[in-house]
Steps between C-alpha positions, in 0.01 A plus 500: 500500500598157347434180678719187492380145556583147415251243382463190717648193329391135540766236514467410127518867403830537692664176394355536145642852465841399608532155371248461234234224448567150606657273236406139418736366779323722756789745523495859408679679212677831579300800403622844429234675714562870581345740739276749336357825651132569368342844543123465557222754585120494492333737253169496654646604834710765331190642332293503819786656716521787248121555535540494889321170531597155632498158341266247659757219529863642456672759708599843365870398477421292190476835301885503542737247343575180697827321423462121502806270493437176326723197388452407137695371192417800289297817492197333351481248784543778756222680342265204492565427877436855603187520279358198669557660839385857394243452220412757240127442548546634857666826365863403534746629258858373447698814447841343444700178532878492544773276617586569860858571596425366851597141578212252527 
């Protein structure tokens, strides 16, 4: 089963994603942010579930892919944002990154 979630955005993330950084006059430039769908799972949980065991900190559903929606200007930025929330050192793996056809 796949899971779908959205990352919580702070005000600067929302405005920055849609309107870009502030310019010298204090206004914002128009950005070409897109909505990306990022597929993430946890390799440690996946391994433990196959062995019939449980992870100490994460639920078993992290053995399956979770789809995370994120606003970003490009695939690299989407990947960086998701990696910050789901770090590799905790066992998370980004399986794929694609532009979402859903409206933001």
